[in-house]
PyMOL commands that place a pseudoatom at each C-alpha (Angstrom):
pseudoatom trace, name=CA, resn=MET, resi=1, chain=A, elem=C, hetatm=0, pos=[21.553, -7.207, -5.859]
pseudoatom trace, name=CA, resn=ILE, resi=2, chain=A, elem=C, hetatm=0, pos=[21.143, -3.581, -4.668]
pseudoatom trace, name=CA, resn=GLU, resi=3, chain=A, elem=C, hetatm=0, pos=[22.185, -3.729, -0.753]
pseudoatom trace, name=CA, resn=ILE, resi=4, chain=A, elem=C, hetatm=0, pos=[19.900, -1.452, 1.353]
pseudoatom trace, name=CA, resn=ALA, resi=5, chain=A, elem=C, hetatm=0, pos=[20.402, -0.864, 4.990]
pseudoatom trace, name=CA, resn=ALA, resi=6, chain=A, elem=C, hetatm=0, pos=[17.602, -1.546, 6.961]
pseudoatom trace, name=CA, resn=THR, resi=7, chain=A, elem=C, hetatm=0, pos=[16.182, -3.384, 9.752]
pseudoatom trace, name=CA, resn=PRO, resi=8, chain=A, elem=C, hetatm=0, pos=[16.969, -5.789, 11.346]
pseudoatom trace, name=CA, resn=PHE, resi=9, chain=A, elem=C, hetatm=0, pos=[19.412, -6.302, 8.565]
pseudoatom trace, name=CA, resn=PRO, resi=10, chain=A, elem=C, hetatm=0, pos=[20.296, -4.825, 5.352]
pseudoatom trace, name=CA, resn=TYR, resi=11, chain=A, elem=C, hetatm=0, pos=[17.799, -5.725, 2.796]
pseudoatom trace, name=CA, resn=SER, resi=12, chain=A, elem=C, hetatm=0, pos=[18.916, -6.785, -0.867]
pseudoatom trace, name=CA, resn=LEU, resi=13, chain=A, elem=C, hetatm=0, pos=[16.958, -4.967, -3.485]
pseudoatom trace, name=CA, resn=ALA, resi=14, chain=A, elem=C, hetatm=0, pos=[16.373, -7.177, -6.889]
pseudoatom trace, name=CA, resn=PRO, resi=15, chain=A, elem=C, hetatm=0, pos=[17.057, -4.140, -9.766]
pseudoatom trace, name=CA, resn=ASN, resi=16, chain=A, elem=C, hetatm=0, pos=[16.401, -4.504, -13.383]
pseudoatom trace, name=CA, resn=GLY, resi=17, chain=A, elem=C, hetatm=0, pos=[12.541, -4.648, -13.176]
pseudoatom trace, name=CA, resn=LYS, resi=18, chain=A, elem=C, hetatm=0, pos=[12.392, -7.372, -10.642]
pseudoatom trace, name=CA, resn=THR, resi=19, chain=A, elem=C, hetatm=0, pos=[11.251, -5.175, -7.147]
pseudoatom trace, name=CA, resn=ALA, resi=20, chain=A, elem=C, hetatm=0, pos=[7.635, -3.773, -7.179]
pseudoatom trace, name=CA, resn=LEU, resi=21, chain=A, elem=C, hetatm=0, pos=[6.810, -0.318, -5.608]
pseudoatom trace, name=CA, resn=VAL, resi=22, chain=A, elem=C, hetatm=0, pos=[3.659, -1.674, -3.774]
pseudoatom trace, name=CA, resn=ILE, resi=23, chain=A, elem=C, hetatm=0, pos=[1.122, 1.303, -2.949]
pseudoatom trace, name=CA, resn=ILE, resi=24, chain=A, elem=C, hetatm=0, pos=[-1.384, 0.488, -0.648]
pseudoatom trace, name=CA, resn=ASP, resi=25, chain=A, elem=C, hetatm=0, pos=[-4.764, 1.887, -0.366]
pseudoatom trace, name=CA, resn=MET, resi=26, chain=A, elem=C, hetatm=0, pos=[-3.742, 6.042, -1.088]
pseudoatom trace, name=CA, resn=GLN, resi=27, chain=A, elem=C, hetatm=0, pos=[-7.539, 6.551, -1.813]
pseudoatom trace, name=CA, resn=ARG, resi=28, chain=A, elem=C, hetatm=0, pos=[-9.659, 9.528, -1.219]
pseudoatom trace, name=CA, resn=ASP, resi=29, chain=A, elem=C, hetatm=0, pos=[-11.626, 7.225, 0.943]
pseudoatom trace, name=CA, resn=PHE, resi=30, chain=A, elem=C, hetatm=0, pos=[-8.695, 6.885, 3.473]
pseudoatom trace, name=CA, resn=ILE, resi=31, chain=A, elem=C, hetatm=0, pos=[-6.687, 10.227, 3.369]
pseudoatom trace, name=CA, resn=GLU, resi=32, chain=A, elem=C, hetatm=0, pos=[-9.039, 12.952, 2.974]
pseudoatom trace, name=CA, resn=PRO, resi=33, chain=A, elem=C, hetatm=0, pos=[-12.565, 14.559, 4.729]
pseudoatom trace, name=CA, resn=GLY, resi=34, chain=A, elem=C, hetatm=0, pos=[-15.690, 13.017, 3.934]
pseudoatom trace, name=CA, resn=GLY, resi=35, chain=A, elem=C, hetatm=0, pos=[-14.238, 9.465, 3.381]
pseudoatom trace, name=CA, resn=PHE, resi=36, chain=A, elem=C, hetatm=0, pos=[-14.707, 6.314, 4.910]
pseudoatom trace, name=CA, resn=GLY, resi=37, chain=A, elem=C, hetatm=0, pos=[-11.548, 6.720, 7.210]
pseudoatom trace, name=CA, resn=ALA, resi=38, chain=A, elem=C, hetatm=0, pos=[-13.271, 10.022, 8.417]
pseudoatom trace, name=CA, resn=SER, resi=39, chain=A, elem=C, hetatm=0, pos=[-16.617, 8.237, 8.843]
pseudoatom trace, name=CA, resn=LEU, resi=40, chain=A, elem=C, hetatm=0, pos=[-15.149, 5.975, 11.398]
pseudoatom trace, name=CA, resn=GLY, resi=41, chain=A, elem=C, hetatm=0, pos=[-14.026, 9.033, 13.659]
pseudoatom trace, name=CA, resn=ASN, resi=42, chain=A, elem=C, hetatm=0, pos=[-10.239, 8.956, 12.608]
pseudoatom trace, name=CA, resn=ASP, resi=43, chain=A, elem=C, hetatm=0, pos=[-8.267, 11.693, 12.473]
pseudoatom trace, name=CA, resn=VAL, resi=44, chain=A, elem=C, hetatm=0, pos=[-7.298, 11.395, 8.295]
pseudoatom trace, name=CA, resn=THR, resi=45, chain=A, elem=C, hetatm=0, pos=[-5.086, 14.426, 8.549]
pseudoatom trace, name=CA, resn=LEU, resi=46, chain=A, elem=C, hetatm=0, pos=[-2.459, 12.191, 10.311]
pseudoatom trace, name=CA, resn=LEU, resi=47, chain=A, elem=C, hetatm=0, pos=[-2.202, 10.075, 6.694]
pseudoatom trace, name=CA, resn=GLN, resi=48, chain=A, elem=C, hetatm=0, pos=[-0.989, 13.234, 4.863]
pseudoatom trace, name=CA, resn=SER, resi=49, chain=A, elem=C, hetatm=0, pos=[2.434, 12.612, 6.002]
pseudoatom trace, name=CA, resn=THR, resi=50, chain=A, elem=C, hetatm=0, pos=[3.488, 9.560, 3.832]
pseudoatom trace, name=CA, resn=VAL, resi=51, chain=A, elem=C, hetatm=0, pos=[2.456, 11.580, 0.549]
pseudoatom trace, name=CA, resn=ASN, resi=52, chain=A, elem=C, hetatm=0, pos=[5.524, 12.966, -0.314]
pseudoatom trace, name=CA, resn=PRO, resi=53, chain=A, elem=C, hetatm=0, pos=[7.598, 9.895, 0.722]
pseudoatom trace, name=CA, resn=ILE, resi=54, chain=A, elem=C, hetatm=0, pos=[5.589, 8.080, -1.516]
pseudoatom trace, name=CA, resn=ALA, resi=55, chain=A, elem=C, hetatm=0, pos=[5.754, 10.725, -4.683]
pseudoatom trace, name=CA, resn=ASN, resi=56, chain=A, elem=C, hetatm=0, pos=[9.425, 10.521, -4.279]
pseudoatom trace, name=CA, resn=LEU, resi=57, chain=A, elem=C, hetatm=0, pos=[9.649, 7.303, -4.938]
pseudoatom trace, name=CA, resn=LEU, resi=58, chain=A, elem=C, hetatm=0, pos=[7.363, 7.211, -7.690]
pseudoatom trace, name=CA, resn=ARG, resi=59, chain=A, elem=C, hetatm=0, pos=[9.543, 9.193, -9.224]
pseudoatom trace, name=CA, resn=VAL, resi=60, chain=A, elem=C, hetatm=0, pos=[12.514, 7.040, -9.070]
pseudoatom trace, name=CA, resn=TRP, resi=61, chain=A, elem=C, hetatm=0, pos=[10.788, 3.567, -10.110]
pseudoatom trace, name=CA, resn=ARG, resi=62, chain=A, elem=C, hetatm=0, pos=[9.273, 5.492, -12.916]
pseudoatom trace, name=CA, resn=ALA, resi=63, chain=A, elem=C, hetatm=0, pos=[12.513, 7.094, -14.064]
pseudoatom trace, name=CA, resn=ARG, resi=64, chain=A, elem=C, hetatm=0, pos=[14.306, 3.359, -13.872]
pseudoatom trace, name=CA, resn=ARG, resi=65, chain=A, elem=C, hetatm=0, pos=[11.117, 1.609, -15.547]
pseudoatom trace, name=CA, resn=TRP, resi=66, chain=A, elem=C, hetatm=0, pos=[10.340, -0.312, -12.519]
pseudoatom trace, name=CA, resn=PRO, resi=67, chain=A, elem=C, hetatm=0, pos=[7.216, -2.069, -11.636]
pseudoatom trace, name=CA, resn=VAL, resi=68, chain=A, elem=C, hetatm=0, pos=[4.469, -0.074, -9.859]
pseudoatom trace, name=CA, resn=VAL, resi=69, chain=A, elem=C, hetatm=0, pos=[1.404, -1.766, -8.268]
pseudoatom trace, name=CA, resn=TYR, resi=70, chain=A, elem=C, hetatm=0, pos=[-1.442, 0.130, -6.492]
pseudoatom trace, name=CA, resn=THR, resi=71, chain=A, elem=C, hetatm=0, pos=[-4.115, -1.044, -4.622]
pseudoatom trace, name=CA, resn=ARG, resi=72, chain=A, elem=C, hetatm=0, pos=[-7.729, 0.102, -3.755]
pseudoatom trace, name=CA, resn=GLU, resi=73, chain=A, elem=C, hetatm=0, pos=[-10.344, -1.138, -1.322]
pseudoatom trace, name=CA, resn=SER, resi=74, chain=A, elem=C, hetatm=0, pos=[-13.420, -1.086, -3.056]
pseudoatom trace, name=CA, resn=HIS, resi=75, chain=A, elem=C, hetatm=0, pos=[-16.564, -3.085, -3.596]
pseudoatom trace, name=CA, resn=ARG, resi=76, chain=A, elem=C, hetatm=0, pos=[-19.324, -3.618, -6.246]
pseudoatom trace, name=CA, resn=ALA, resi=77, chain=A, elem=C, hetatm=0, pos=[-22.303, -1.443, -6.268]
pseudoatom trace, name=CA, resn=ASP, resi=78, chain=A, elem=C, hetatm=0, pos=[-24.199, -4.383, -5.100]
pseudoatom trace, name=CA, resn=LEU, resi=79, chain=A, elem=C, hetatm=0, pos=[-22.338, -5.619, -2.266]
pseudoatom trace, name=CA, resn=SER, resi=80, chain=A, elem=C, hetatm=0, pos=[-22.250, -8.973, -3.139]
pseudoatom trace, name=CA, resn=ASP, resi=81, chain=A, elem=C, hetatm=0, pos=[-18.506, -8.831, -2.369]
pseudoatom trace, name=CA, resn=CYS, resi=82, chain=A, elem=C, hetatm=0, pos=[-18.820, -7.354, 1.046]
pseudoatom trace, name=CA, resn=PRO, resi=83, chain=A, elem=C, hetatm=0, pos=[-19.827, -9.665, 3.820]
pseudoatom trace, name=CA, resn=PRO, resi=84, chain=A, elem=C, hetatm=0, pos=[-22.320, -8.319, 6.180]
pseudoatom trace, name=CA, resn=SER, resi=85, chain=A, elem=C, hetatm=0, pos=[-19.580, -9.266, 9.073]
pseudoatom trace, name=CA, resn=LYS, resi=86, chain=A, elem=C, hetatm=0, pos=[-17.440, -6.377, 7.303]
pseudoatom trace, name=CA, resn=ARG, resi=87, chain=A, elem=C, hetatm=0, pos=[-20.187, -3.733, 6.186]
pseudoatom trace, name=CA, resn=LEU, resi=88, chain=A, elem=C, hetatm=0, pos=[-22.209, -3.995, 9.308]
pseudoatom trace, name=CA, resn=ARG, resi=89, chain=A, elem=C, hetatm=0, pos=[-19.412, -3.712, 12.326]
pseudoatom trace, name=CA, resn=GLY, resi=90, chain=A, elem=C, hetatm=0, pos=[-18.974, -1.489, 14.613]
pseudoatom trace, name=CA, resn=SER, resi=91, chain=A, elem=C, hetatm=0, pos=[-21.163, 2.249, 14.528]
pseudoatom trace, name=CA, resn=PRO, resi=92, chain=A, elem=C, hetatm=0, pos=[-19.868, 4.162, 12.083]
pseudoatom trace, name=CA, resn=ALA, resi=93, chain=A, elem=C, hetatm=0, pos=[-21.162, 7.595, 10.768]
pseudoatom trace, name=CA, resn=LEU, resi=94, chain=A, elem=C, hetatm=0, pos=[-21.650, 5.978, 7.273]
pseudoatom trace, name=CA, resn=ARG, resi=95, chain=A, elem=C, hetatm=0, pos=[-21.335, 2.565, 6.457]
pseudoatom trace, name=CA, resn=ILE, resi=96, chain=A, elem=C, hetatm=0, pos=[-19.780, 0.979, 3.560]
pseudoatom trace, name=CA, resn=GLY, resi=97, chain=A, elem=C, hetatm=0, pos=[-22.150, 1.419, 0.540]
pseudoatom trace, name=CA, resn=GLU, resi=98, chain=A, elem=C, hetatm=0, pos=[-23.644, 4.484, 2.069]
pseudoatom trace, name=CA, resn=LEU, resi=99, chain=A, elem=C, hetatm=0, pos=[-23.648, 7.965, 0.431]
pseudoatom trace, name=CA, resn=GLY, resi=100, chain=A, elem=C, hetatm=0, pos=[-21.336, 10.623, 1.684]
pseudoatom trace, name=CA, resn=PRO, resi=101, chain=A, elem=C, hetatm=0, pos=[-19.646, 13.513, 0.338]
pseudoatom trace, name=CA, resn=MET, resi=102, chain=A, elem=C, hetatm=0, pos=[-17.446, 11.652, -2.580]
pseudoatom trace, name=CA, resn=GLY, resi=103, chain=A, elem=C, hetatm=0, pos=[-20.171, 9.408, -3.513]
pseudoatom trace, name=CA, resn=ARG, resi=104, chain=A, elem=C, hetatm=0, pos=[-21.029, 5.896, -1.761]
pseudoatom trace, name=CA, resn=LEU, resi=105, chain=A, elem=C, hetatm=0, pos=[-18.226, 4.402, 0.365]
pseudoatom trace, name=CA, resn=LEU, resi=106, chain=A, elem=C, hetatm=0, pos=[-15.713, 2.117, -0.974]
pseudoatom trace, name=CA, resn=ILE, resi=107, chain=A, elem=C, hetatm=0, pos=[-18.102, 1.485, -4.177]
pseudoatom trace, name=CA, resn=HIS, resi=108, chain=A, elem=C, hetatm=0, pos=[-16.356, 0.859, -7.417]
pseudoatom trace, name=CA, resn=GLY, resi=109, chain=A, elem=C, hetatm=0, pos=[-16.213, 4.259, -9.635]
pseudoatom trace, name=CA, resn=GLU, resi=110, chain=A, elem=C, hetatm=0, pos=[-16.916, 6.370, -7.196]
pseudoatom trace, name=CA, resn=VAL, resi=111, chain=A, elem=C, hetatm=0, pos=[-14.869, 9.477, -6.549]
pseudoatom trace, name=CA, resn=GLY, resi=112, chain=A, elem=C, hetatm=0, pos=[-13.894, 8.380, -2.949]
pseudoatom trace, name=CA, resn=THR, resi=113, chain=A, elem=C, hetatm=0, pos=[-12.284, 4.928, -4.049]
pseudoatom trace, name=CA, resn=GLY, resi=114, chain=A, elem=C, hetatm=0, pos=[-9.780, 6.827, -6.467]
pseudoatom trace, name=CA, resn=ILE, resi=115, chain=A, elem=C, hetatm=0, pos=[-5.959, 7.632, -5.586]
pseudoatom trace, name=CA, resn=ILE, resi=116, chain=A, elem=C, hetatm=0, pos=[-5.754, 10.555, -4.436]
pseudoatom trace, name=CA, resn=ASP, resi=117, chain=A, elem=C, hetatm=0, pos=[-4.698, 13.162, -7.434]
pseudoatom trace, name=CA, resn=CYS, resi=118, chain=A, elem=C, hetatm=0, pos=[-0.784, 13.695, -6.744]
pseudoatom trace, name=CA, resn=LEU, resi=119, chain=A, elem=C, hetatm=0, pos=[-0.152, 9.997, -6.693]
pseudoatom trace, name=CA, resn=ALA, resi=120, chain=A, elem=C, hetatm=0, pos=[-2.412, 9.312, -9.595]
pseudoatom trace, name=CA, resn=PRO, resi=121, chain=A, elem=C, hetatm=0, pos=[-1.433, 6.223, -11.473]
pseudoatom trace, name=CA, resn=GLN, resi=122, chain=A, elem=C, hetatm=0, pos=[-0.010, 6.142, -15.079]
pseudoatom trace, name=CA, resn=ALA, resi=123, chain=A, elem=C, hetatm=0, pos=[-0.449, 4.420, -18.085]
pseudoatom trace, name=CA, resn=GLY, resi=124, chain=A, elem=C, hetatm=0, pos=[0.925, 0.516, -17.695]
pseudoatom trace, name=CA, resn=GLU, resi=125, chain=A, elem=C, hetatm=0, pos=[0.756, 0.667, -14.178]
pseudoatom trace, name=CA, resn=LEU, resi=126, chain=A, elem=C, hetatm=0, pos=[-1.046, -2.223, -11.952]
pseudoatom trace, name=CA, resn=VAL, resi=127, chain=A, elem=C, hetatm=0, pos=[-4.052, -1.180, -10.414]
pseudoatom trace, name=CA, resn=ILE, resi=128, chain=A, elem=C, hetatm=0, pos=[-5.817, -3.704, -8.289]
pseudoatom trace, name=CA, resn=ASP, resi=129, chain=A, elem=C, hetatm=0, pos=[-9.186, -3.468, -7.058]
pseudoatom trace, name=CA, resn=LYS, resi=130, chain=A, elem=C, hetatm=0, pos=[-9.562, -5.600, -3.621]
pseudoatom trace, name=CA, resn=PRO, resi=131, chain=A, elem=C, hetatm=0, pos=[-12.501, -6.592, -1.604]
pseudoatom trace, name=CA, resn=GLY, resi=132, chain=A, elem=C, hetatm=0, pos=[-10.842, -7.163, 1.464]
pseudoatom trace, name=CA, resn=LYS, resi=133, chain=A, elem=C, hetatm=0, pos=[-7.809, -5.874, 3.528]
pseudoatom trace, name=CA, resn=GLY, resi=134, chain=A, elem=C, hetatm=0, pos=[-5.046, -7.724, 1.754]
pseudoatom trace, name=CA, resn=MET, resi=135, chain=A, elem=C, hetatm=0, pos=[-3.993, -7.496, -1.888]
pseudoatom trace, name=CA, resn=PHE, resi=136, chain=A, elem=C, hetatm=0, pos=[-3.739, -11.070, -3.317]
pseudoatom trace, name=CA, resn=TYR, resi=137, chain=A, elem=C, hetatm=0, pos=[-7.496, -12.223, -1.680]
pseudoatom trace, name=CA, resn=ALA, resi=138, chain=A, elem=C, hetatm=0, pos=[-9.809, -12.634, -4.542]
pseudoatom trace, name=CA, resn=THR, resi=139, chain=A, elem=C, hetatm=0, pos=[-7.226, -10.362, -6.891]
pseudoatom trace, name=CA, resn=GLY, resi=140, chain=A, elem=C, hetatm=0, pos=[-5.061, -12.503, -9.256]
pseudoatom trace, name=CA, resn=LEU, resi=141, chain=A, elem=C, hetatm=0, pos=[-2.361, -10.095, -8.307]
pseudoatom trace, name=CA, resn=HIS, resi=142, chain=A, elem=C, hetatm=0, pos=[0.291, -12.966, -7.339]
pseudoatom trace, name=CA, resn=GLU, resi=143, chain=A, elem=C, hetatm=0, pos=[-0.581, -14.354, -10.893]
pseudoatom trace, name=CA, resn=LYS, resi=144, chain=A, elem=C, hetatm=0, pos=[0.203, -11.015, -12.689]
pseudoatom trace, name=CA, resn=LEU, resi=145, chain=A, elem=C, hetatm=0, pos=[3.554, -10.365, -10.799]
pseudoatom trace, name=CA, resn=GLN, resi=146, chain=A, elem=C, hetatm=0, pos=[4.386, -14.059, -11.620]
pseudoatom trace, name=CA, resn=VAL, resi=147, chain=A, elem=C, hetatm=0, pos=[4.132, -13.015, -15.294]
pseudoatom trace, name=CA, resn=GLU, resi=148, chain=A, elem=C, hetatm=0, pos=[6.488, -9.978, -14.687]
pseudoatom trace, name=CA, resn=GLY, resi=149, chain=A, elem=C, hetatm=0, pos=[9.243, -12.027, -12.986]
pseudoatom trace, name=CA, resn=VAL, resi=150, chain=A, elem=C, hetatm=0, pos=[8.433, -9.707, -9.844]
pseudoatom trace, name=CA, resn=THR, resi=151, chain=A, elem=C, hetatm=0, pos=[10.137, -11.389, -6.537]
pseudoatom trace, name=CA, resn=HIS, resi=152, chain=A, elem=C, hetatm=0, pos=[10.643, -8.268, -4.583]
pseudoatom trace, name=CA, resn=LEU, resi=153, chain=A, elem=C, hetatm=0, pos=[8.172, -5.767, -3.083]
pseudoatom trace, name=CA, resn=VAL, resi=154, chain=A, elem=C, hetatm=0, pos=[8.846, -2.645, -1.521]
pseudoatom trace, name=CA, resn=PHE, resi=155, chain=A, elem=C, hetatm=0, pos=[5.407, -1.525, 0.492]
pseudoatom trace, name=CA, resn=THR, resi=156, chain=A, elem=C, hetatm=0, pos=[3.900, 1.897, 1.142]
pseudoatom trace, name=CA, resn=GLY, resi=157, chain=A, elem=C, hetatm=0, pos=[0.691, 3.392, 1.943]
pseudoatom trace, name=CA, resn=VAL, resi=158, chain=A, elem=C, hetatm=0, pos=[-1.872, 2.787, 4.422]
pseudoatom trace, name=CA, resn=THR, resi=159, chain=A, elem=C, hetatm=0, pos=[-2.789, 1.652, 7.074]
pseudoatom trace, name=CA, resn=THR, resi=160, chain=A, elem=C, hetatm=0, pos=[-0.239, -0.041, 8.522]
pseudoatom trace, name=CA, resn=GLU, resi=161, chain=A, elem=C, hetatm=0, pos=[-1.478, -2.021, 10.606]
pseudoatom trace, name=CA, resn=VAL, resi=162, chain=A, elem=C, hetatm=0, pos=[-4.202, -3.384, 8.773]
pseudoatom trace, name=CA, resn=CYS, resi=163, chain=A, elem=C, hetatm=0, pos=[-4.237, -3.188, 4.775]
pseudoatom trace, name=CA, resn=VAL, resi=164, chain=A, elem=C, hetatm=0, pos=[-0.150, -2.748, 4.896]
pseudoatom trace, name=CA, resn=GLN, resi=165, chain=A, elem=C, hetatm=0, pos=[0.581, -5.396, 6.971]
pseudoatom trace, name=CA, resn=THR, resi=166, chain=A, elem=C, hetatm=0, pos=[-2.134, -7.864, 5.922]
pseudoatom trace, name=CA, resn=SER, resi=167, chain=A, elem=C, hetatm=0, pos=[-0.687, -7.715, 2.027]
pseudoatom trace, name=CA, resn=MET, resi=168, chain=A, elem=C, hetatm=0, pos=[2.764, -7.732, 3.361]
pseudoatom trace, name=CA, resn=ARG, resi=169, chain=A, elem=C, hetatm=0, pos=[2.187, -10.932, 5.205]
pseudoatom trace, name=CA, resn=GLU, resi=170, chain=A, elem=C, hetatm=0, pos=[0.076, -12.351, 2.075]
pseudoatom trace, name=CA, resn=ALA, resi=171, chain=A, elem=C, hetatm=0, pos=[3.402, -11.271, 0.250]
pseudoatom trace, name=CA, resn=ASN, resi=172, chain=A, elem=C, hetatm=0, pos=[5.971, -13.119, 2.866]
pseudoatom trace, name=CA, resn=ASP, resi=173, chain=A, elem=C, hetatm=0, pos=[3.520, -16.302, 2.264]
pseudoatom trace, name=CA, resn=ARG, resi=174, chain=A, elem=C, hetatm=0, pos=[3.986, -16.548, -1.514]
pseudoatom trace, name=CA, resn=GLY, resi=175, chain=A, elem=C, hetatm=0, pos=[7.498, -16.049, -1.548]
pseudoatom trace, name=CA, resn=TYR, resi=176, chain=A, elem=C, hetatm=0, pos=[8.365, -12.080, -1.841]
pseudoatom trace, name=CA, resn=HIS, resi=177, chain=A, elem=C, hetatm=0, pos=[11.182, -10.428, -0.573]
pseudoatom trace, name=CA, resn=CYS, resi=178, chain=A, elem=C, hetatm=0, pos=[9.574, -7.531, 1.321]
pseudoatom trace, name=CA, resn=LEU, resi=179, chain=A, elem=C, hetatm=0, pos=[10.555, -4.207, 2.520]
pseudoatom trace, name=CA, resn=LEU, resi=180, chain=A, elem=C, hetatm=0, pos=[8.182, -1.704, 4.354]
pseudoatom trace, name=CA, resn=VAL, resi=181, chain=A, elem=C, hetatm=0, pos=[9.109, 2.190, 3.587]
pseudoatom trace, name=CA, resn=GLU, resi=182, chain=A, elem=C, hetatm=0, pos=[8.560, 3.651, 7.365]
pseudoatom trace, name=CA, resn=ASP, resi=183, chain=A, elem=C, hetatm=0, pos=[7.989, 7.307, 6.423]
pseudoatom trace, name=CA, resn=ALA, resi=184, chain=A, elem=C, hetatm=0, pos=[5.874, 6.348, 3.735]
pseudoatom trace, name=CA, resn=THR, resi=185, chain=A, elem=C, hetatm=0, pos=[3.145, 4.392, 5.647]
pseudoatom trace, name=CA, resn=GLN, resi=186, chain=A, elem=C, hetatm=0, pos=[0.815, 5.813, 8.426]
pseudoatom trace, name=CA, resn=SER, resi=187, chain=A, elem=C, hetatm=0, pos=[-2.019, 4.478, 10.587]
pseudoatom trace, name=CA, resn=TYR, resi=188, chain=A, elem=C, hetatm=0, pos=[-4.299, 6.456, 12.503]
pseudoatom trace, name=CA, resn=PHE, resi=189, chain=A, elem=C, hetatm=0, pos=[-3.014, 5.261, 15.513]
pseudoatom trace, name=CA, resn=PRO, resi=190, chain=A, elem=C, hetatm=0, pos=[0.734, 5.849, 16.157]
pseudoatom trace, name=CA, resn=THR, resi=191, chain=A, elem=C, hetatm=0, pos=[1.381, 3.017, 18.258]
pseudoatom trace, name=CA, resn=PHE, resi=192, chain=A, elem=C, hetatm=0, pos=[-0.066, 0.631, 15.817]
pseudoatom trace, name=CA, resn=LYS, resi=193, chain=A, elem=C, hetatm=0, pos=[2.243, 1.745, 13.496]
pseudoatom trace, name=CA, resn=ALA, resi=194, chain=A, elem=C, hetatm=0, pos=[5.070, 0.901, 15.693]
pseudoatom trace, name=CA, resn=ALA, resi=195, chain=A, elem=C, hetatm=0, pos=[3.928, -2.136, 17.106]
pseudoatom trace, name=CA, resn=THR, resi=196, chain=A, elem=C, hetatm=0, pos=[3.475, -3.139, 13.335]
pseudoatom trace, name=CA, resn=LEU, resi=197, chain=A, elem=C, hetatm=0, pos=[7.151, -2.376, 12.531]
pseudoatom trace, name=CA, resn=ALA, resi=198, chain=A, elem=C, hetatm=0, pos=[8.643, -4.339, 15.469]
pseudoatom trace, name=CA, resn=MET, resi=199, chain=A, elem=C, hetatm=0, pos=[5.897, -7.375, 14.560]
pseudoatom trace, name=CA, resn=ILE, resi=200, chain=A, elem=C, hetatm=0, pos=[7.691, -7.707, 11.114]
pseudoatom trace, name=CA, resn=VAL, resi=201, chain=A, elem=C, hetatm=0, pos=[11.176, -7.565, 11.607]
pseudoatom trace, name=CA, resn=ALA, resi=202, chain=A, elem=C, hetatm=0, pos=[10.772, -9.800, 14.867]
pseudoatom trace, name=CA, resn=GLN, resi=203, chain=A, elem=C, hetatm=0, pos=[12.920, -12.982, 14.808]
pseudoatom trace, name=CA, resn=GLY, resi=204, chain=A, elem=C, hetatm=0, pos=[15.140, -12.628, 11.636]
pseudoatom trace, name=CA, resn=ALA, resi=205, chain=A, elem=C, hetatm=0, pos=[12.721, -10.428, 9.631]
pseudoatom trace, name=CA, resn=ILE, resi=206, chain=A, elem=C, hetatm=0, pos=[9.886, -12.974, 10.092]
pseudoatom trace, name=CA, resn=VAL, resi=207, chain=A, elem=C, hetatm=0, pos=[7.780, -11.268, 7.386]
pseudoatom trace, name=CA, resn=GLY, resi=208, chain=A, elem=C, hetatm=0, pos=[10.182, -8.621, 6.326]
pseudoatom trace, name=CA, resn=TRP, resi=209, chain=A, elem=C, hetatm=0, pos=[12.440, -5.233, 6.803]
pseudoatom trace, name=CA, resn=HIS, resi=210, chain=A, elem=C, hetatm=0, pos=[11.887, -1.835, 7.218]
pseudoatom trace, name=CA, resn=THR, resi=211, chain=A, elem=C, hetatm=0, pos=[14.114, 1.726, 6.030]
pseudoatom trace, name=CA, resn=SER, resi=212, chain=A, elem=C, hetatm=0, pos=[13.335, 4.899, 5.206]
pseudoatom trace, name=CA, resn=SER, resi=213, chain=A, elem=C, hetatm=0, pos=[12.299, 6.535, 2.008]
pseudoatom trace, name=CA, resn=GLU, resi=214, chain=A, elem=C, hetatm=0, pos=[15.617, 8.353, 2.164]
pseudoatom trace, name=CA, resn=ILE, resi=215, chain=A, elem=C, hetatm=0, pos=[18.039, 5.335, 2.411]
pseudoatom trace, name=CA, resn=ILE, resi=216, chain=A, elem=C, hetatm=0, pos=[16.275, 4.091, -0.322]
pseudoatom trace, name=CA, resn=LEU, resi=217, chain=A, elem=C, hetatm=0, pos=[16.603, 6.723, -2.431]
pseudoatom trace, name=CA, resn=THR, resi=218, chain=A, elem=C, hetatm=0, pos=[19.961, 7.913, -1.707]
pseudoatom trace, name=CA, resn=SER, resi=219, chain=A, elem=C, hetatm=0, pos=[21.094, 3.548, -2.359]
pseudoatom trace, name=CA, resn=LEU, resi=220, chain=A, elem=C, hetatm=0, pos=[19.145, 4.306, -6.050]
pseudoatom trace, name=CA, resn=ALA, resi=221, chain=A, elem=C, hetatm=0, pos=[20.645, 7.524, -6.508]
pseudoatom trace, name=CA, resn=ARG, resi=222, chain=A, elem=C, hetatm=0, pos=[23.839, 5.590, -7.384]
pseudoatom trace, name=CA, resn=LEU, resi=223, chain=A, elem=C, hetatm=0, pos=[22.425, 3.372, -10.163]
pseudoatom trace, name=CA, resn=PRO, resi=224, chain=A, elem=C, hetatm=0, pos=[22.830, 4.954, -13.999]
pseudoatom trace, name=CA, resn=LEU, resi=225, chain=A, elem=C, hetatm=0, pos=[19.010, 5.328, -15.549]
pseudoatom trace, name=CA, resn=PRO, resi=226, chain=A, elem=C, hetatm=0, pos=[18.293, 3.333, -18.371]
pseudoatom trace, name=CA, resn=VAL, resi=227, chain=A, elem=C, hetatm=0, pos=[18.634, 4.653, -21.955]
for i in range(1, 227): cmd.bond("trace and resi %d" % i, "trace and resi %d" % (i + 1))
show_as sticks, trace
zoom trace
């Protein structure tokens, strides 16, 4: 195990491919103007701060040939996996499935559902399309991770209090040891991010731990690269 300084106490990261880097919903629809996030009235530029920390972690995971998991929130073209309770809620400028500047919002295969270019998945990395907030609901991800022997998950992505936290709580219920990277996750509402960080570590890391990307990178730099 590799000890990582974290809150509320050190996190033990499993080496040798047992710890996956999870990149939640770094899609154009949430990160860039004209997507679903903007249609809800959010300032999408607030999420840009996550990009460099995620990219730095991604380079390290790839260099060590450790598993990487991407998620994309998206739906079938006929919206059969998008319940009306989700699609019709609120008063967005555009609803899920309606046509925007990057295609139909949150629909499989549209430009907007794609991962932003600078974090694009590489061959062999797992990409999960999820119809809900959590990455385990209706995706078969747990079974895929079990086959790979993954026991630990390092979480990044957006937004902190919604899809990231939901996925982390789902993972905790399935027995994974979860670490959230503070500067590699963000919310449209900074106070929501702060509240999430406080909630997950309460009562002795009831959901998991959090730390910075710099601490993780410094800790992993001491490990030799695979030959």
